[in-house]
N, C-alpha and C positions, 0 to 999 in steps of 0.2 A: 379322599385324592378323587380328584377330575376326571371324569371319562369326557375322552376329546371321540370327533371323527376326523375325517380329511377327507375334500371331493375336491379331485381337481383334474379334468380331463387326460394333461400330463402327467405318467408318472414319473419323470424326472424330478417334477414340481412334489409331489406327495413325497415321494419320495428322501431331497431336502428336506424340508418341512417338516417332515416326521423325522429326520438323525436331531432337527434344530432343538427338538421340540424334547429328545431326551436329556436335555441341560436342566431340565422341570419334571425329571422322570418322580422326585419324591414327593410330588404332589401332582402329578398329574400323565393319566397312561392314556394312550393312543388305542381304541379296540377295535377301532376300523379304518381302514384303509381304501378309496373306492376312486375308479377311474370314468366310470362312468355313473352317468344321473340317477339313470333305472334301476340300476340296481341298490343306487344307496335309495332311491323314496324306499324299494320291498323292505328293508334294513336295517335303517334311521331309528324306524320306531322301539321293533325289538335290541335295538342297539342302545336306548334311553341315555344318551349321550349330557353332558353339563352342556357342551359347547361344540358346535360345525365349523373347522376350518374351512371357508366355502369360495370353490373361484369363481370368480365375475363371468368372464366369456366361456365360455364349450360350445361346443356343436351341437347345431340342433335345440337346447336350451340353456339359456342364463340364469347368473345365479339367483334371480330375482327371483324368475319363473321357477326354478325350483320350488322355493320356499311358496311360492302358489301355488303350486300342484301341490304341495304337504298338506295345504289347508292351512295347520295347525298342528302348530310343537311351543313345546316346556323349553326347549334350550336354546344359549346362546348361538349369536354369530358371529363369528370373525371373519369378514371379506377378506379375500388375498385376488392382487390384480396386477396384469403392469401397467394399466390405463391408468390414468388420474380423473376418470371423466364421470367417477360414479361416484364420487363421496358424496352429495347430496340426496340422492335414493339411499345410499345405505345408512345415512341418517335418518334419514325418512321412517326405515327400519330401525331403530334406535339398536342397532349392531353396539357391540362392546368396543370392534375397533374394527380399521382400512388399512393392510399391511398392503406396499407393495413391493414387488417382485423383484431382484431377488431380497428377501423379505432381513431385513434387518436386525440381526441378534440385539440391540439396543432394543428396539420397535416391539419384536416380539415381549419381551421380559415387562417391555407397558402393558402391554396389551394382555397379557398373564397376568399383572395386577387389578387391571380390571378386569376382569374379568374374575379372580378371588371377591373382588369388593362386591360385584351381581350376585352373584352366590350367596356372598353372606348374606347379603340385604332379605334376596329369596326366603332364608331359612330365615330370618329372625321373623318375617311375617307370616311365617307359620306356626308361628310360637302362641301357645295355647290361647293366652291370653289374647293374640289377634284374631283367631278362633272364633273366639268371644265374639270383637267386636264386628265382627266381618258374619255371623249368624244371620244379617236379615240384608234386604237388599231394597233398592230406593229405584222405582221405574217413574221416570216421569213420563205423562201423554197429556193428551188435549184437554183432559178432564181437568187434569191436577196430577200429583206425584202419591201411589201406591207404596208403601211402603210392607214389605214380605216377608217371610219366614224363609228361607233356603228350601227349607226340608218341605215345603208344599209345594216346590216348582218338579211338575215331571218330568218335560221336555219344555228346548228354546227352540222353534223356527225358524229362518232365514225366509223374510217377504221382502225382496228386492231391497232395498236399503231402508227396512224395520225389521222389528224383529220380534214376535210371537211366542210370548208367557202361555203354556196352559198349564190349571195350579192342580192341584188334590179335589178342588171345591166344583169343579167344571168350568172356574173360571176362564177365559181368557185377554187378556191384556195383551195389545199391540201400544212397541216400545220406537219413536224416531231414531234410530241404533242398532247401528247394525254386529250380527250376531259376533262377530270377531271382537268386537267392545266385551261382550259379556263375556265374553271366553277367559279372557284375564281375568274378571272379580269371579268366576265360576270355577277356578283353574285347583279344587281340591279334592279330598278321593273321594266326593257322593258322584261330581259331572265328569263326563267324557264325550268330546266332538266324536261323533259315532262316524256320520259323513259330513261331505262341506254344507250341507244342511242344517245341521239338526244337532243338539246339545242331549244329551240325555240324560236324569237320574239315576246313574246305577239303581240305585235303591228299590227304584218301581219297576226292576226287568223282570216281571215272571217267566219270561222261558226266549230262547236262544234253538232258533234253524240255522242248521248248517248251509251254505252255500258256495257262494265262490267269497263271497263276504259275510255268506250271515246274512239276518235277521231278528230282529232284537222284538219280541212281545210285550208291551207293557201294561199297567196296575190297568187302564182307562183305555184297551184294547185297541191302543193305537200299532202299525208295525211299520217298526223302521229298520231298511237297510243301512247295512255295514258297509264301509269302502273295504275293500279287500286290503286295503295296504294297513287297516286300521284292525284288520281281524285277529291277527295273535295279541297285541298288545291289549283291544277288549279281554280274548277271554285271559289272561293272564288277572286281568282284576276282577273278573269276573267267579274267575274258579280256583 
Protein backbone atom coordinates (compact mmCIF):
# COMPACT_ATOMS: atom_id res chain seq x y z
CA UNK A 1 0.00 0.00 0.00
CA UNK A 2 1.45 3.35 -1.08
CA UNK A 3 1.18 6.28 1.32
CA UNK A 4 0.35 9.74 -0.03
CA UNK A 5 0.37 13.27 1.38
CA UNK A 6 -1.40 16.24 -0.21
CA UNK A 7 -0.18 19.83 0.17
CA UNK A 8 -2.41 22.48 -1.40
CA UNK A 9 -3.06 25.91 0.08
CA UNK A 10 -6.69 25.73 -1.12
CA UNK A 11 -8.92 23.49 1.00
CA UNK A 12 -11.25 22.87 -1.93
CA UNK A 13 -8.37 21.73 -4.13
CA UNK A 14 -6.98 19.28 -1.56
CA UNK A 15 -10.44 17.81 -0.90
CA UNK A 16 -11.17 17.31 -4.60
CA UNK A 17 -7.86 15.55 -5.15
CA UNK A 18 -8.39 13.39 -2.07
CA UNK A 19 -11.80 12.34 -3.41
CA UNK A 20 -10.35 11.42 -6.80
CA UNK A 21 -7.61 9.38 -5.14
CA UNK A 22 -10.28 7.23 -3.50
CA UNK A 23 -10.52 5.45 -6.86
CA UNK A 24 -7.09 4.00 -6.04
CA UNK A 25 -7.83 3.08 -2.40
CA UNK A 26 -6.77 -0.53 -2.98
CA UNK A 27 -3.19 0.58 -3.65
CA UNK A 28 -2.85 4.11 -2.24
CA UNK A 29 -3.81 5.64 1.09
CA UNK A 30 -3.86 9.37 1.84
CA UNK A 31 -2.16 9.70 5.24
CA UNK A 32 -2.05 13.49 5.43
CA UNK A 33 -3.69 16.58 3.93
CA UNK A 34 -2.15 20.00 4.52
CA UNK A 35 -3.15 23.50 3.49
CA UNK A 36 -0.23 25.26 5.20
CA UNK A 37 3.37 24.54 4.08
CA UNK A 38 4.78 25.20 7.56
CA UNK A 39 2.65 22.46 9.11
CA UNK A 40 3.56 20.07 6.32
CA UNK A 41 7.29 20.71 6.89
CA UNK A 42 7.01 19.64 10.51
CA UNK A 43 4.94 16.53 9.83
CA UNK A 44 5.96 15.04 6.51
CA UNK A 45 9.14 13.29 7.66
CA UNK A 46 7.24 11.52 10.43
CA UNK A 47 4.47 10.48 8.02
CA UNK A 48 7.12 8.99 5.70
CA UNK A 49 4.98 9.01 2.51
CA UNK A 50 5.78 7.34 -0.78
CA UNK A 51 4.48 10.35 -2.72
CA UNK A 52 3.68 14.01 -2.14
CA UNK A 53 1.03 15.68 -4.28
CA UNK A 54 2.42 19.20 -4.17
CA UNK A 55 0.76 22.42 -5.28
CA UNK A 56 3.21 24.75 -7.02
CA UNK A 57 1.64 28.16 -6.34
CA UNK A 58 1.15 28.85 -2.62
CA UNK A 59 1.33 32.13 -0.70
CA UNK A 60 4.68 32.84 0.94
CA UNK A 61 6.43 29.76 -0.39
CA UNK A 62 5.95 27.83 -3.64
CA UNK A 63 6.25 24.09 -4.12
CA UNK A 64 9.87 24.19 -5.27
CA UNK A 65 10.90 26.34 -2.31
CA UNK A 66 9.08 23.90 -0.02
CA UNK A 67 11.27 21.05 -1.26
CA UNK A 68 14.41 23.17 -0.87
CA UNK A 69 13.46 23.99 2.70
CA UNK A 70 12.82 20.35 3.43
CA UNK A 71 16.43 19.72 2.42
CA UNK A 72 16.27 16.01 1.69
CA UNK A 73 13.49 13.53 1.10
CA UNK A 74 12.99 10.02 -0.19
CA UNK A 75 9.38 10.31 -1.38
CA UNK A 76 8.32 10.89 -4.97
CA UNK A 77 6.68 14.16 -6.05
CA UNK A 78 3.65 14.78 -8.26
CA UNK A 79 3.11 18.49 -8.84
CA UNK A 80 -0.40 19.93 -9.15
CA UNK A 81 -1.01 23.44 -10.47
CA UNK A 82 -3.35 25.67 -12.45
CA UNK A 83 -0.36 27.04 -14.38
CA UNK A 84 1.70 25.37 -17.10
CA UNK A 85 4.81 27.52 -16.78
CA UNK A 86 6.65 25.28 -14.32
CA UNK A 87 6.96 22.12 -16.42
CA UNK A 88 10.71 22.39 -17.02
CA UNK A 89 11.43 23.02 -13.36
CA UNK A 90 9.34 19.97 -12.42
CA UNK A 91 11.26 17.85 -14.91
CA UNK A 92 14.57 19.13 -13.51
CA UNK A 93 13.52 17.85 -10.10
CA UNK A 94 12.63 14.45 -11.62
CA UNK A 95 9.00 14.64 -10.55
CA UNK A 96 6.83 11.61 -11.30
CA UNK A 97 4.29 13.83 -13.06
CA UNK A 98 2.89 17.33 -13.46
CA UNK A 99 -0.91 17.53 -13.23
CA UNK A 100 -2.94 20.51 -14.34
CA UNK A 101 -5.92 21.62 -12.23
CA UNK A 102 -8.66 20.59 -12.27
CA UNK A 103 -6.98 17.19 -12.25
CA UNK A 104 -8.19 14.95 -15.04
CA UNK A 105 -8.95 11.39 -13.91
CA UNK A 106 -7.12 9.82 -16.86
CA UNK A 107 -4.05 11.97 -16.17
CA UNK A 108 -4.21 10.97 -12.52
CA UNK A 109 -4.39 7.29 -13.49
CA UNK A 110 -1.29 7.71 -15.67
CA UNK A 111 0.53 9.44 -12.81
CA UNK A 112 -0.30 6.63 -10.38
CA UNK A 113 0.97 4.06 -12.90
CA UNK A 114 4.26 5.97 -13.20
CA UNK A 115 4.44 6.20 -9.40
CA UNK A 116 4.05 2.43 -8.99
CA UNK A 117 6.89 1.82 -11.47
CA UNK A 118 9.15 4.37 -9.75
CA UNK A 119 8.55 2.86 -6.29
CA UNK A 120 9.01 -0.69 -7.62
CA UNK A 121 12.37 0.40 -9.06
CA UNK A 122 13.48 1.68 -5.66
CA UNK A 123 12.54 -1.58 -3.98
CA UNK A 124 14.51 -3.53 -6.58
CA UNK A 125 17.59 -1.38 -5.91
CA UNK A 126 17.37 -2.30 -2.23
CA UNK A 127 17.59 -6.04 -2.92
CA UNK A 128 20.38 -7.99 -1.10
CA UNK A 129 22.35 -8.35 -4.36
CA UNK A 130 22.18 -4.62 -4.95
CA UNK A 131 23.34 -3.88 -1.39
CA UNK A 132 26.45 -5.99 -1.92
CA UNK A 133 27.25 -4.24 -5.19
CA UNK A 134 26.77 -0.83 -3.59
CA UNK A 135 28.91 -1.49 -0.49
CA UNK A 136 31.72 0.68 -1.88
CA UNK A 137 31.82 4.24 -3.13
CA UNK A 138 34.01 5.91 -5.74
CA UNK A 139 35.17 9.43 -4.78
CA UNK A 140 36.76 11.41 -7.63
CA UNK A 141 39.31 13.99 -6.47
CA UNK A 142 42.07 16.10 -8.04
CA UNK A 143 44.56 13.37 -7.08
CA UNK A 144 42.56 10.49 -8.52
CA UNK A 145 39.64 8.29 -7.55
CA UNK A 146 39.41 6.91 -4.01
CA UNK A 147 37.43 3.67 -3.65
CA UNK A 148 36.15 3.44 -0.09
CA UNK A 149 33.94 1.10 1.88
CA UNK A 150 30.77 2.90 2.96
CA UNK A 151 31.15 1.49 6.47
CA UNK A 152 34.29 3.62 6.94
CA UNK A 153 32.35 6.88 6.49
CA UNK A 154 31.62 8.65 9.77
CA UNK A 155 30.03 11.71 8.22
CA UNK A 156 29.90 13.83 5.07
CA UNK A 157 29.87 17.63 5.32
CA UNK A 158 28.86 20.21 2.74
CA UNK A 159 31.47 22.83 1.85
CA UNK A 160 30.01 25.15 -0.81
CA UNK A 161 29.76 22.98 -3.94
CA UNK A 162 32.09 20.36 -2.43
CA UNK A 163 31.53 17.41 -0.11
CA UNK A 164 34.00 16.49 2.63
CA UNK A 165 34.16 12.82 3.67
CA UNK A 166 35.43 12.14 7.21
CA UNK A 167 36.53 8.51 7.58
CA UNK A 168 37.33 6.15 10.46
CA UNK A 169 41.09 6.28 9.80
CA UNK A 170 41.02 10.08 10.29
CA UNK A 171 41.35 10.57 6.55
CA UNK A 172 39.55 13.54 4.99
CA UNK A 173 38.58 13.38 1.31
CA UNK A 174 37.26 16.47 -0.52
CA UNK A 175 35.12 15.79 -3.59
CA UNK A 176 33.81 18.35 -6.09
CA UNK A 177 30.20 17.18 -5.89
CA UNK A 178 27.35 18.49 -3.78
CA UNK A 179 26.04 16.81 -0.65
CA UNK A 180 22.69 16.20 -2.34
CA UNK A 181 24.33 14.04 -5.00
CA UNK A 182 25.83 11.79 -2.34
CA UNK A 183 22.64 11.74 -0.31
CA UNK A 184 21.11 9.60 -3.07
CA UNK A 185 24.04 7.16 -3.02
CA UNK A 186 24.00 6.95 0.77
CA UNK A 187 20.25 6.35 1.00
CA UNK A 188 20.17 3.26 3.21
CA UNK A 189 19.58 2.20 6.81
CA UNK A 190 22.94 3.48 8.07
CA UNK A 191 23.04 7.05 6.74
CA UNK A 192 20.81 10.05 7.38
CA UNK A 193 21.00 13.73 6.55
CA UNK A 194 20.38 15.37 9.91
CA UNK A 195 20.61 18.99 8.79
CA UNK A 196 21.22 20.91 5.56
CA UNK A 197 24.98 20.45 5.75
CA UNK A 198 25.73 17.02 7.21
CA UNK A 199 25.04 13.35 6.50
CA UNK A 200 25.99 11.03 9.35
CA UNK A 201 26.58 7.30 9.59
CA UNK A 202 24.23 6.35 12.43
CA UNK A 203 26.53 3.44 13.31
CA UNK A 204 29.01 5.96 14.76
CA UNK A 205 26.57 7.87 16.97
CA UNK A 206 27.65 7.54 20.61
CA UNK A 207 25.34 10.06 22.27
CA UNK A 208 22.24 12.17 21.63
CA UNK A 209 21.85 15.39 23.59
CA UNK A 210 18.36 16.83 23.94
CA UNK A 211 17.48 20.24 22.55
CA UNK A 212 15.28 21.98 19.99
CA UNK A 213 16.58 19.56 17.42
CA UNK A 214 19.25 18.06 19.62
CA UNK A 215 22.92 17.31 19.08
CA UNK A 216 24.69 14.11 18.04
CA UNK A 217 28.09 13.16 19.39
CA UNK A 218 29.99 10.89 16.98
CA UNK A 219 32.75 8.36 17.62
CA UNK A 220 35.45 10.78 16.37
CA UNK A 221 34.40 13.36 18.95
CA UNK A 222 32.51 15.59 16.52
CA UNK A 223 29.26 17.20 17.66
CA UNK A 224 26.61 17.84 15.02
CA UNK A 225 23.36 19.75 15.47
CA UNK A 226 20.13 18.10 14.35
CA UNK A 227 17.54 20.06 12.39
CA UNK A 228 14.26 20.31 14.40
CA UNK A 229 12.38 19.06 11.33
CA UNK A 230 14.44 15.84 11.36
CA UNK A 231 14.44 15.18 15.09
CA UNK A 232 11.50 12.76 15.25
CA UNK A 233 12.64 10.74 12.24
CA UNK A 234 16.16 10.52 13.69
CA UNK A 235 14.98 9.37 17.12
CA UNK A 236 12.83 6.67 15.53
CA UNK A 237 15.87 5.32 13.72
CA UNK A 238 18.20 5.56 16.71
CA UNK A 239 15.86 4.07 19.28
